[in-house]
mmCIF file of the N, C-alpha and C atoms, coordinates in Angstrom:
data_MODEL
# 
_entry.id   MODEL 
# 
loop_
_atom_site.group_PDB 
_atom_site.id 
_atom_site.type_symbol 
_atom_site.label_atom_id 
_atom_site.label_alt_id 
_atom_site.label_comp_id 
_atom_site.label_asym_id 
_atom_site.label_entity_id 
_atom_site.label_seq_id 
_atom_site.pdbx_PDB_ins_code 
_atom_site.Cartn_x 
_atom_site.Cartn_y 
_atom_site.Cartn_z 
_atom_site.occupancy 
_atom_site.B_iso_or_equiv 
_atom_site.pdbx_formal_charge 
_atom_site.auth_seq_id 
_atom_site.auth_comp_id 
_atom_site.auth_asym_id 
_atom_site.auth_atom_id 
_atom_site.pdbx_PDB_model_num 
ATOM 1   N N  . MET A 1 1  ? -0.820  61.807 -23.521 1.00 0.00 ? 1  MET A N  1 
ATOM 2   C CA . MET A 1 1  ? -0.115  61.061 -24.539 1.00 0.00 ? 1  MET A CA 1 
ATOM 3   C C  . MET A 1 1  ? -1.101  60.222 -25.337 1.00 0.00 ? 1  MET A C  1 
ATOM 4   N N  . THR A 1 2  ? -0.987  60.297 -26.628 1.00 0.00 ? 2  THR A N  1 
ATOM 5   C CA . THR A 1 2  ? -1.826  59.483 -27.480 1.00 0.00 ? 2  THR A CA 1 
ATOM 6   C C  . THR A 1 2  ? -1.119  58.181 -27.829 1.00 0.00 ? 2  THR A C  1 
ATOM 7   N N  . LYS A 1 3  ? -1.882  57.145 -28.093 1.00 0.00 ? 3  LYS A N  1 
ATOM 8   C CA . LYS A 1 3  ? -1.291  55.845 -28.419 1.00 0.00 ? 3  LYS A CA 1 
ATOM 9   C C  . LYS A 1 3  ? -0.635  55.856 -29.794 1.00 0.00 ? 3  LYS A C  1 
ATOM 10  N N  . ASN A 1 4  ? -0.838  56.924 -30.539 1.00 0.00 ? 4  ASN A N  1 
ATOM 11  C CA . ASN A 1 4  ? -0.211  57.053 -31.854 1.00 0.00 ? 4  ASN A CA 1 
ATOM 12  C C  . ASN A 1 4  ? 1.134   57.744 -31.756 1.00 0.00 ? 4  ASN A C  1 
ATOM 13  N N  . THR A 1 5  ? 1.810   57.554 -30.620 1.00 0.00 ? 5  THR A N  1 
ATOM 14  C CA . THR A 1 5  ? 3.081   58.228 -30.371 1.00 0.00 ? 5  THR A CA 1 
ATOM 15  C C  . THR A 1 5  ? 4.119   57.229 -29.888 1.00 0.00 ? 5  THR A C  1 
ATOM 16  N N  . ILE A 1 6  ? 5.333   57.398 -30.376 1.00 0.00 ? 6  ILE A N  1 
ATOM 17  C CA . ILE A 1 6  ? 6.471   56.632 -29.883 1.00 0.00 ? 6  ILE A CA 1 
ATOM 18  C C  . ILE A 1 6  ? 7.482   57.632 -29.324 1.00 0.00 ? 6  ILE A C  1 
ATOM 19  N N  . HIS A 1 7  ? 8.012   57.335 -28.140 1.00 0.00 ? 7  HIS A N  1 
ATOM 20  C CA . HIS A 1 7  ? 8.932   58.236 -27.444 1.00 0.00 ? 7  HIS A CA 1 
ATOM 21  C C  . HIS A 1 7  ? 10.318  57.613 -27.382 1.00 0.00 ? 7  HIS A C  1 
ATOM 22  N N  . THR A 1 8  ? 11.331  58.400 -27.695 1.00 0.00 ? 8  THR A N  1 
ATOM 23  C CA . THR A 1 8  ? 12.716  58.005 -27.466 1.00 0.00 ? 8  THR A CA 1 
ATOM 24  C C  . THR A 1 8  ? 13.113  58.600 -26.120 1.00 0.00 ? 8  THR A C  1 
ATOM 25  N N  . VAL A 1 9  ? 13.445  57.720 -25.176 1.00 0.00 ? 9  VAL A N  1 
ATOM 26  C CA . VAL A 1 9  ? 13.668  58.147 -23.797 1.00 0.00 ? 9  VAL A CA 1 
ATOM 27  C C  . VAL A 1 9  ? 14.962  57.560 -23.237 1.00 0.00 ? 9  VAL A C  1 
ATOM 28  N N  . PRO A 1 10 ? 15.574  58.263 -22.270 1.00 0.00 ? 10 PRO A N  1 
ATOM 29  C CA . PRO A 1 10 ? 16.747  57.679 -21.611 1.00 0.00 ? 10 PRO A CA 1 
ATOM 30  C C  . PRO A 1 10 ? 16.322  56.497 -20.752 1.00 0.00 ? 10 PRO A C  1 
ATOM 31  N N  . SER A 1 11 ? 17.175  55.490 -20.705 1.00 0.00 ? 11 SER A N  1 
ATOM 32  C CA . SER A 1 11 ? 16.926  54.350 -19.823 1.00 0.00 ? 11 SER A CA 1 
ATOM 33  C C  . SER A 1 11 ? 18.134  54.207 -18.895 1.00 0.00 ? 11 SER A C  1 
ATOM 34  N N  . ASP A 1 12 ? 18.079  53.256 -18.002 1.00 0.00 ? 12 ASP A N  1 
ATOM 35  C CA . ASP A 1 12 ? 19.136  53.112 -17.003 1.00 0.00 ? 12 ASP A CA 1 
ATOM 36  C C  . ASP A 1 12 ? 20.529  52.988 -17.617 1.00 0.00 ? 12 ASP A C  1 
ATOM 37  N N  . ASP A 1 13 ? 20.634  52.282 -18.712 1.00 0.00 ? 13 ASP A N  1 
ATOM 38  C CA . ASP A 1 13 ? 21.958  52.038 -19.290 1.00 0.00 ? 13 ASP A CA 1 
ATOM 39  C C  . ASP A 1 13 ? 22.015  52.361 -20.778 1.00 0.00 ? 13 ASP A C  1 
ATOM 40  N N  . GLY A 1 14 ? 21.270  53.372 -21.201 1.00 0.00 ? 14 GLY A N  1 
ATOM 41  C CA . GLY A 1 14 ? 21.291  53.773 -22.602 1.00 0.00 ? 14 GLY A CA 1 
ATOM 42  C C  . GLY A 1 14 ? 20.004  54.486 -22.975 1.00 0.00 ? 14 GLY A C  1 
ATOM 43  N N  . TRP A 1 15 ? 19.391  54.032 -24.067 1.00 0.00 ? 15 TRP A N  1 
ATOM 44  C CA . TRP A 1 15 ? 18.185  54.659 -24.604 1.00 0.00 ? 15 TRP A CA 1 
ATOM 45  C C  . TRP A 1 15 ? 17.181  53.595 -25.000 1.00 0.00 ? 15 TRP A C  1 
ATOM 46  N N  . ALA A 1 16 ? 15.910  53.965 -24.974 1.00 0.00 ? 16 ALA A N  1 
ATOM 47  C CA . ALA A 1 16 ? 14.844  53.041 -25.360 1.00 0.00 ? 16 ALA A CA 1 
ATOM 48  C C  . ALA A 1 16 ? 13.777  53.812 -26.125 1.00 0.00 ? 16 ALA A C  1 
ATOM 49  N N  . ASN A 1 17 ? 12.999  53.076 -26.878 1.00 0.00 ? 17 ASN A N  1 
ATOM 50  C CA . ASN A 1 17 ? 11.817  53.632 -27.535 1.00 0.00 ? 17 ASN A CA 1 
ATOM 51  C C  . ASN A 1 17 ? 10.613  53.017 -26.861 1.00 0.00 ? 17 ASN A C  1 
ATOM 52  N N  . ARG A 1 18 ? 9.662   53.864 -26.511 1.00 0.00 ? 18 ARG A N  1 
ATOM 53  C CA . ARG A 1 18 ? 8.496   53.392 -25.767 1.00 0.00 ? 18 ARG A CA 1 
ATOM 54  C C  . ARG A 1 18 ? 7.235   53.972 -26.387 1.00 0.00 ? 18 ARG A C  1 
ATOM 55  N N  . ARG A 1 19 ? 6.264   53.118 -26.581 1.00 0.00 ? 19 ARG A N  1 
ATOM 56  C CA . ARG A 1 19 ? 4.958   53.570 -27.059 1.00 0.00 ? 19 ARG A CA 1 
ATOM 57  C C  . ARG A 1 19 ? 4.230   54.284 -25.937 1.00 0.00 ? 19 ARG A C  1 
ATOM 58  N N  . ALA A 1 20 ? 3.448   55.267 -26.288 1.00 0.00 ? 20 ALA A N  1 
ATOM 59  C CA . ALA A 1 20 ? 2.640   55.980 -25.298 1.00 0.00 ? 20 ALA A CA 1 
ATOM 60  C C  . ALA A 1 20 ? 1.738   54.972 -24.594 1.00 0.00 ? 20 ALA A C  1 
ATOM 61  N N  . GLY A 1 21 ? 1.678   55.061 -23.282 1.00 0.00 ? 21 GLY A N  1 
ATOM 62  C CA . GLY A 1 21 ? 0.855   54.170 -22.485 1.00 0.00 ? 21 GLY A CA 1 
ATOM 63  C C  . GLY A 1 21 ? 1.535   52.878 -22.095 1.00 0.00 ? 21 GLY A C  1 
ATOM 64  N N  . SER A 1 22 ? 2.734   52.641 -22.589 1.00 0.00 ? 22 SER A N  1 
ATOM 65  C CA . SER A 1 22 ? 3.456   51.411 -22.284 1.00 0.00 ? 22 SER A CA 1 
ATOM 66  C C  . SER A 1 22 ? 4.478   51.662 -21.183 1.00 0.00 ? 22 SER A C  1 
ATOM 67  N N  . GLU A 1 23 ? 4.602   50.719 -20.293 1.00 0.00 ? 23 GLU A N  1 
ATOM 68  C CA . GLU A 1 23 ? 5.586   50.827 -19.209 1.00 0.00 ? 23 GLU A CA 1 
ATOM 69  C C  . GLU A 1 23 ? 6.985   50.398 -19.675 1.00 0.00 ? 23 GLU A C  1 
ATOM 70  N N  . ARG A 1 24 ? 7.015   49.494 -20.631 1.00 0.00 ? 24 ARG A N  1 
ATOM 71  C CA . ARG A 1 24 ? 8.282   48.925 -21.087 1.00 0.00 ? 24 ARG A CA 1 
ATOM 72  C C  . ARG A 1 24 ? 8.723   49.545 -22.397 1.00 0.00 ? 24 ARG A C  1 
ATOM 73  N N  . GLY A 1 25 ? 10.024  49.659 -22.555 1.00 0.00 ? 25 GLY A N  1 
ATOM 74  C CA . GLY A 1 25 ? 10.572  50.139 -23.810 1.00 0.00 ? 25 GLY A CA 1 
ATOM 75  C C  . GLY A 1 25 ? 10.709  49.009 -24.806 1.00 0.00 ? 25 GLY A C  1 
ATOM 76  N N  . SER A 1 26 ? 10.710  49.356 -26.055 1.00 0.00 ? 26 SER A N  1 
ATOM 77  C CA . SER A 1 26 ? 10.918  48.342 -27.092 1.00 0.00 ? 26 SER A CA 1 
ATOM 78  C C  . SER A 1 26 ? 12.343  48.482 -27.600 1.00 0.00 ? 26 SER A C  1 
ATOM 79  N N  . GLY A 1 27 ? 13.158  47.560 -27.199 1.00 0.00 ? 27 GLY A N  1 
ATOM 80  C CA . GLY A 1 27 ? 14.551  47.566 -27.614 1.00 0.00 ? 27 GLY A CA 1 
ATOM 81  C C  . GLY A 1 27 ? 15.415  48.447 -26.728 1.00 0.00 ? 27 GLY A C  1 
ATOM 82  N N  . HIS A 1 28 ? 16.680  48.137 -26.699 1.00 0.00 ? 28 HIS A N  1 
ATOM 83  C CA . HIS A 1 28 ? 17.670  48.911 -25.954 1.00 0.00 ? 28 HIS A CA 1 
ATOM 84  C C  . HIS A 1 28 ? 18.728  49.383 -26.944 1.00 0.00 ? 28 HIS A C  1 
ATOM 85  N N  . PHE A 1 29 ? 19.158  50.610 -26.778 1.00 0.00 ? 29 PHE A N  1 
ATOM 86  C CA . PHE A 1 29 ? 20.147  51.187 -27.674 1.00 0.00 ? 29 PHE A CA 1 
ATOM 87  C C  . PHE A 1 29 ? 21.232  51.852 -26.853 1.00 0.00 ? 29 PHE A C  1 
ATOM 88  N N  . ASP A 1 30 ? 22.469  51.714 -27.300 1.00 0.00 ? 30 ASP A N  1 
ATOM 89  C CA . ASP A 1 30 ? 23.585  52.317 -26.586 1.00 0.00 ? 30 ASP A CA 1 
ATOM 90  C C  . ASP A 1 30 ? 23.610  53.832 -26.745 1.00 0.00 ? 30 ASP A C  1 
ATOM 91  N N  . THR A 1 31 ? 23.186  54.320 -27.908 1.00 0.00 ? 31 THR A N  1 
ATOM 92  C CA . THR A 1 31 ? 23.217  55.754 -28.150 1.00 0.00 ? 31 THR A CA 1 
ATOM 93  C C  . THR A 1 31 ? 21.821  56.277 -28.484 1.00 0.00 ? 31 THR A C  1 
ATOM 94  N N  . GLN A 1 32 ? 21.642  57.571 -28.242 1.00 0.00 ? 32 GLN A N  1 
ATOM 95  C CA . GLN A 1 32 ? 20.378  58.206 -28.575 1.00 0.00 ? 32 GLN A CA 1 
ATOM 96  C C  . GLN A 1 32 ? 20.167  58.184 -30.089 1.00 0.00 ? 32 GLN A C  1 
ATOM 97  N N  . ALA A 1 33 ? 21.223  58.368 -30.854 1.00 0.00 ? 33 ALA A N  1 
ATOM 98  C CA . ALA A 1 33 ? 21.108  58.380 -32.316 1.00 0.00 ? 33 ALA A CA 1 
ATOM 99  C C  . ALA A 1 33 ? 20.557  57.054 -32.838 1.00 0.00 ? 33 ALA A C  1 
ATOM 100 N N  . GLU A 1 34 ? 21.019  55.935 -32.279 1.00 0.00 ? 34 GLU A N  1 
ATOM 101 C CA . GLU A 1 34 ? 20.512  54.623 -32.694 1.00 0.00 ? 34 GLU A CA 1 
ATOM 102 C C  . GLU A 1 34 ? 19.029  54.487 -32.364 1.00 0.00 ? 34 GLU A C  1 
ATOM 103 N N  . ALA A 1 35 ? 18.649  54.941 -31.176 1.00 0.00 ? 35 ALA A N  1 
ATOM 104 C CA . ALA A 1 35 ? 17.246  54.860 -30.757 1.00 0.00 ? 35 ALA A CA 1 
ATOM 105 C C  . ALA A 1 35 ? 16.369  55.744 -31.635 1.00 0.00 ? 35 ALA A C  1 
ATOM 106 N N  . ILE A 1 36 ? 16.828  56.947 -31.931 1.00 0.00 ? 36 ILE A N  1 
ATOM 107 C CA . ILE A 1 36 ? 16.067  57.864 -32.782 1.00 0.00 ? 36 ILE A CA 1 
ATOM 108 C C  . ILE A 1 36 ? 15.870  57.266 -34.163 1.00 0.00 ? 36 ILE A C  1 
ATOM 109 N N  . ASP A 1 37 ? 16.910  56.689 -34.724 1.00 0.00 ? 37 ASP A N  1 
ATOM 110 C CA . ASP A 1 37 ? 16.816  56.092 -36.056 1.00 0.00 ? 37 ASP A CA 1 
ATOM 111 C C  . ASP A 1 37 ? 15.793  54.955 -36.087 1.00 0.00 ? 37 ASP A C  1 
ATOM 112 N N  . ALA A 1 38 ? 15.828  54.088 -35.086 1.00 0.00 ? 38 ALA A N  1 
ATOM 113 C CA . ALA A 1 38 ? 14.876  52.974 -35.025 1.00 0.00 ? 38 ALA A CA 1 
ATOM 114 C C  . ALA A 1 38 ? 13.450  53.483 -34.838 1.00 0.00 ? 38 ALA A C  1 
ATOM 115 N N  . ALA A 1 39 ? 13.265  54.470 -33.970 1.00 0.00 ? 39 ALA A N  1 
ATOM 116 C CA . ALA A 1 39 ? 11.922  55.019 -33.735 1.00 0.00 ? 39 ALA A CA 1 
ATOM 117 C C  . ALA A 1 39 ? 11.391  55.728 -34.975 1.00 0.00 ? 39 ALA A C  1 
ATOM 118 N N  . ARG A 1 40 ? 12.270  56.429 -35.683 1.00 0.00 ? 40 ARG A N  1 
ATOM 119 C CA . ARG A 1 40 ? 11.852  57.116 -36.901 1.00 0.00 ? 40 ARG A CA 1 
ATOM 120 C C  . ARG A 1 40 ? 11.346  56.121 -37.938 1.00 0.00 ? 40 ARG A C  1 
ATOM 121 N N  . ARG A 1 41 ? 12.063  55.018 -38.110 1.00 0.00 ? 41 ARG A N  1 
ATOM 122 C CA . ARG A 1 41 ? 11.624  53.989 -39.074 1.00 0.00 ? 41 ARG A CA 1 
ATOM 123 C C  . ARG A 1 41 ? 10.262  53.432 -38.678 1.00 0.00 ? 41 ARG A C  1 
ATOM 124 N N  . THR A 1 42 ? 10.061  53.162 -37.385 1.00 0.00 ? 42 THR A N  1 
ATOM 125 C CA . THR A 1 42 ? 8.773   52.661 -36.912 1.00 0.00 ? 42 THR A CA 1 
ATOM 126 C C  . THR A 1 42 ? 7.683   53.705 -37.117 1.00 0.00 ? 42 THR A C  1 
ATOM 127 N N  . ALA A 1 43 ? 7.980   54.946 -36.784 1.00 0.00 ? 43 ALA A N  1 
ATOM 128 C CA . ALA A 1 43 ? 6.993   56.026 -36.918 1.00 0.00 ? 43 ALA A CA 1 
ATOM 129 C C  . ALA A 1 43 ? 6.593   56.220 -38.378 1.00 0.00 ? 43 ALA A C  1 
ATOM 130 N N  . GLU A 1 44 ? 7.555   56.144 -39.282 1.00 0.00 ? 44 GLU A N  1 
ATOM 131 C CA . GLU A 1 44 ? 7.240   56.277 -40.706 1.00 0.00 ? 44 GLU A CA 1 
ATOM 132 C C  . GLU A 1 44 ? 6.367   55.120 -41.178 1.00 0.00 ? 44 GLU A C  1 
ATOM 133 N N  . ARG A 1 45 ? 6.740   53.910 -40.798 1.00 0.00 ? 45 ARG A N  1 
ATOM 134 C CA . ARG A 1 45 ? 6.019   52.716 -41.236 1.00 0.00 ? 45 ARG A CA 1 
ATOM 135 C C  . ARG A 1 45 ? 4.594   52.688 -40.689 1.00 0.00 ? 45 ARG A C  1 
ATOM 136 N N  . GLU A 1 46 ? 4.425   53.092 -39.418 1.00 0.00 ? 46 GLU A N  1 
ATOM 137 C CA . GLU A 1 46 ? 3.120   52.992 -38.764 1.00 0.00 ? 46 GLU A CA 1 
ATOM 138 C C  . GLU A 1 46 ? 2.381   54.325 -38.675 1.00 0.00 ? 46 GLU A C  1 
ATOM 139 N N  . ARG A 1 47 ? 2.971   55.359 -39.301 1.00 0.00 ? 47 ARG A N  1 
ATOM 140 C CA . ARG A 1 47 ? 2.355   56.690 -39.333 1.00 0.00 ? 47 ARG A CA 1 
ATOM 141 C C  . ARG A 1 47 ? 2.082   57.225 -37.926 1.00 0.00 ? 47 ARG A C  1 
ATOM 142 N N  . LEU A 1 48 ? 3.133   57.273 -37.116 1.00 0.00 ? 48 LEU A N  1 
ATOM 143 C CA . LEU A 1 48 ? 3.049   57.717 -35.732 1.00 0.00 ? 48 LEU A CA 1 
ATOM 144 C C  . LEU A 1 48 ? 3.730   59.062 -35.551 1.00 0.00 ? 48 LEU A C  1 
ATOM 145 N N  . GLU A 1 49 ? 3.483   59.670 -34.415 1.00 0.00 ? 49 GLU A N  1 
ATOM 146 C CA . GLU A 1 49 ? 4.256   60.830 -34.009 1.00 0.00 ? 49 GLU A CA 1 
ATOM 147 C C  . GLU A 1 49 ? 5.449   60.318 -33.205 1.00 0.00 ? 49 GLU A C  1 
ATOM 148 N N  . HIS A 1 50 ? 6.603   60.937 -33.403 1.00 0.00 ? 50 HIS A N  1 
ATOM 149 C CA . HIS A 1 50 ? 7.825   60.545 -32.696 1.00 0.00 ? 50 HIS A CA 1 
ATOM 150 C C  . HIS A 1 50 ? 8.262   61.710 -31.819 1.00 0.00 ? 50 HIS A C  1 
ATOM 151 N N  . VAL A 1 51 ? 8.356   61.465 -30.511 1.00 0.00 ? 51 VAL A N  1 
ATOM 152 C CA . VAL A 1 51 ? 8.776   62.484 -29.555 1.00 0.00 ? 51 VAL A CA 1 
ATOM 153 C C  . VAL A 1 51 ? 10.141  62.081 -29.014 1.00 0.00 ? 51 VAL A C  1 
ATOM 154 N N  . ILE A 1 52 ? 11.083  63.015 -29.082 1.00 0.00 ? 52 ILE A N  1 
ATOM 155 C CA . ILE A 1 52 ? 12.454  62.754 -28.655 1.00 0.00 ? 52 ILE A CA 1 
ATOM 156 C C  . ILE A 1 52 ? 12.706  63.503 -27.345 1.00 0.00 ? 52 ILE A C  1 
ATOM 157 N N  . HIS A 1 53 ? 13.124  62.754 -26.336 1.00 0.00 ? 53 HIS A N  1 
ATOM 158 C CA . HIS A 1 53 ? 13.429  63.322 -25.025 1.00 0.00 ? 53 HIS A CA 1 
ATOM 159 C C  . HIS A 1 53 ? 14.945  63.406 -24.855 1.00 0.00 ? 53 HIS A C  1 
ATOM 160 N N  . GLY A 1 54 ? 15.399  64.414 -24.139 1.00 0.00 ? 54 GLY A N  1 
ATOM 161 C CA . GLY A 1 54 ? 16.809  64.545 -23.817 1.00 0.00 ? 54 GLY A CA 1 
ATOM 162 C C  . GLY A 1 54 ? 17.171  63.698 -22.606 1.00 0.00 ? 54 GLY A C  1 
ATOM 163 N N  . GLN A 1 55 ? 18.432  63.729 -22.244 1.00 0.00 ? 55 GLN A N  1 
ATOM 164 C CA . GLN A 1 55 ? 18.921  62.965 -21.098 1.00 0.00 ? 55 GLN A CA 1 
ATOM 165 C C  . GLN A 1 55 ? 18.182  63.344 -19.814 1.00 0.00 ? 55 GLN A C  1 
ATOM 166 N N  . ASP A 1 56 ? 17.733  64.590 -19.734 1.00 0.00 ? 56 ASP A N  1 
ATOM 167 C CA . ASP A 1 56 ? 17.003  65.058 -18.547 1.00 0.00 ? 56 ASP A CA 1 
ATOM 168 C C  . ASP A 1 56 ? 15.512  64.719 -18.595 1.00 0.00 ? 56 ASP A C  1 
ATOM 169 N N  . GLY A 1 57 ? 15.068  64.064 -19.659 1.00 0.00 ? 57 GLY A N  1 
ATOM 170 C CA . GLY A 1 57 ? 13.671  63.668 -19.790 1.00 0.00 ? 57 GLY A CA 1 
ATOM 171 C C  . GLY A 1 57 ? 12.789  64.704 -20.460 1.00 0.00 ? 57 GLY A C  1 
ATOM 172 N N  . GLN A 1 58 ? 13.294  65.911 -20.643 1.00 0.00 ? 58 GLN A N  1 
ATOM 173 C CA . GLN A 1 58 ? 12.515  66.966 -21.283 1.00 0.00 ? 58 GLN A CA 1 
ATOM 174 C C  . GLN A 1 58 ? 12.426  66.722 -22.793 1.00 0.00 ? 58 GLN A C  1 
ATOM 175 N N  . ILE A 1 59 ? 11.305  67.102 -23.378 1.00 0.00 ? 59 ILE A N  1 
ATOM 176 C CA . ILE A 1 59 ? 11.135  66.946 -24.822 1.00 0.00 ? 59 ILE A CA 1 
ATOM 177 C C  . ILE A 1 59 ? 12.073  67.909 -25.530 1.00 0.00 ? 59 ILE A C  1 
ATOM 178 N N  . ARG A 1 60 ? 12.844  67.374 -26.479 1.00 0.00 ? 60 ARG A N  1 
ATOM 179 C CA . ARG A 1 60 ? 13.757  68.230 -27.235 1.00 0.00 ? 60 ARG A CA 1 
ATOM 180 C C  . ARG A 1 60 ? 13.413  68.280 -28.708 1.00 0.00 ? 60 ARG A C  1 
ATOM 181 N N  . GLY A 1 61 ? 12.435  67.457 -29.124 1.00 0.00 ? 61 GLY A N  1 
ATOM 182 C CA . GLY A 1 61 ? 12.013  67.493 -30.517 1.00 0.00 ? 61 GLY A CA 1 
ATOM 183 C C  . GLY A 1 61 ? 10.872  66.534 -30.766 1.00 0.00 ? 61 GLY A C  1 
ATOM 184 N N  . ARG A 1 62 ? 10.171  66.763 -31.875 1.00 0.00 ? 62 ARG A N  1 
ATOM 185 C CA . ARG A 1 62 ? 9.099   65.849 -32.264 1.00 0.00 ? 62 ARG A CA 1 
ATOM 186 C C  . ARG A 1 62 ? 8.913   65.923 -33.761 1.00 0.00 ? 62 ARG A C  1 
ATOM 187 N N  . ASN A 1 63 ? 8.495   64.792 -34.321 1.00 0.00 ? 63 ASN A N  1 
ATOM 188 C CA . ASN A 1 63 ? 8.217   64.690 -35.750 1.00 0.00 ? 63 ASN A CA 1 
ATOM 189 C C  . ASN A 1 63 ? 6.955   63.877 -35.918 1.00 0.00 ? 63 ASN A C  1 
ATOM 190 N N  . SER A 1 64 ? 6.185   64.228 -36.924 1.00 0.00 ? 64 SER A N  1 
ATOM 191 C CA . SER A 1 64 ? 4.952   63.509 -37.209 1.00 0.00 ? 64 SER A CA 1 
ATOM 192 C C  . SER A 1 64 ? 5.059   62.874 -38.584 1.00 0.00 ? 64 SER A C  1 
ATOM 193 N N  . TYR A 1 65 ? 4.699   61.612 -38.673 1.00 0.00 ? 65 TYR A N  1 
ATOM 194 C CA . TYR A 1 65 ? 4.777   60.873 -39.917 1.00 0.00 ? 65 TYR A CA 1 
ATOM 195 C C  . TYR A 1 65 ? 3.388   60.391 -40.316 1.00 0.00 ? 65 TYR A C  1 
ATOM 196 N N  . GLY A 1 66 ? 2.594   61.286 -40.843 1.00 0.00 ? 66 GLY A N  1 
ATOM 197 C CA . GLY A 1 66 ? 1.275   60.910 -41.334 1.00 0.00 ? 66 GLY A CA 1 
ATOM 198 C C  . GLY A 1 66 ? 0.170   61.041 -40.317 1.00 0.00 ? 66 GLY A C  1 
ATOM 199 N N  . ASN A 1 67 ? 0.460   61.537 -39.137 1.00 0.00 ? 67 ASN A N  1 
ATOM 200 C CA . ASN A 1 67 ? -0.564  61.683 -38.102 1.00 0.00 ? 67 ASN A CA 1 
ATOM 201 C C  . ASN A 1 67 ? -0.474  63.086 -37.503 1.00 0.00 ? 67 ASN A C  1 
ATOM 202 N N  . ASP A 1 68 ? -0.209  64.050 -38.356 1.00 0.00 ? 68 ASP A N  1 
ATOM 203 C CA . ASP A 1 68 ? -0.005  65.427 -37.907 1.00 0.00 ? 68 ASP A CA 1 
ATOM 204 C C  . ASP A 1 68 ? -1.341  66.111 -37.658 1.00 0.00 ? 68 ASP A C  1 
ATOM 205 N N  . PRO A 1 69 ? -1.640  66.454 -36.409 1.00 0.00 ? 69 PRO A N  1 
ATOM 206 C CA . PRO A 1 69 ? -2.929  67.095 -36.109 1.00 0.00 ? 69 PRO A CA 1 
ATOM 207 C C  . PRO A 1 69 ? -3.082  68.452 -36.792 1.00 0.00 ? 69 PRO A C  1 
ATOM 208 N N  . ARG A 1 70 ? -1.990  69.100 -37.129 1.00 0.00 ? 70 ARG A N  1 
ATOM 209 C CA . ARG A 1 70 ? -2.062  70.398 -37.812 1.00 0.00 ? 70 ARG A CA 1 
ATOM 210 C C  . ARG A 1 70 ? -2.584  70.259 -39.228 1.00 0.00 ? 70 ARG A C  1 
ATOM 211 N N  . SER A 1 71 ? -2.482  69.045 -39.800 1.00 0.00 ? 71 SER A N  1 
ATOM 212 C CA . SER A 1 71 ? -2.941  68.850 -41.172 1.00 0.00 ? 71 SER A CA 1 
ATOM 213 C C  . SER A 1 71 ? -4.451  68.635 -41.241 1.00 0.00 ? 71 SER A C  1 
ATOM 214 N N  . ARG A 1 72 ? -5.087  68.433 -40.095 1.00 0.00 ? 72 ARG A N  1 
ATOM 215 C CA . ARG A 1 72 ? -6.540  68.233 -40.056 1.00 0.00 ? 72 ARG A CA 1 
ATOM 216 C C  . ARG A 1 72 ? -7.230  69.594 -40.031 1.00 0.00 ? 72 ARG A C  1 
ATOM 217 N N  . ARG A 1 73 ? -8.191  69.744 -40.879 1.00 0.00 ? 73 ARG A N  1 
ATOM 218 C CA . ARG A 1 73 ? -8.959  71.001 -40.911 1.00 0.00 ? 73 ARG A CA 1 
ATOM 219 C C  . ARG A 1 73 ? -10.361 70.718 -40.433 1.00 0.00 ? 73 ARG A C  1 
ATOM 220 N N  . GLY A 1 74 ? -10.862 71.538 -39.517 1.00 0.00 ? 74 GLY A N  1 
ATOM 221 C CA . GLY A 1 74 ? -12.178 71.301 -38.945 1.00 0.00 ? 74 GLY A CA 1 
ATOM 222 C C  . GLY A 1 74 ? -13.150 72.217 -39.462 1.00 0.00 ? 74 GLY A C  1 
# 
């Protein structure tokens, strides 16, 4: 996990957004949609990758906002 990533993850009583490498989530959300919306705004503002996890913890989607490794040419 790179520090340029924010993850939307299930928490004990809802959903949270957590930066890569962080143990704690930033904010609590009742629904996944609310958490995704908040993480997307942060990812856009800070040019991060956003990884969305399902209820089972598996990755179900990802979006890159200005930090897309595919856009780099070597």
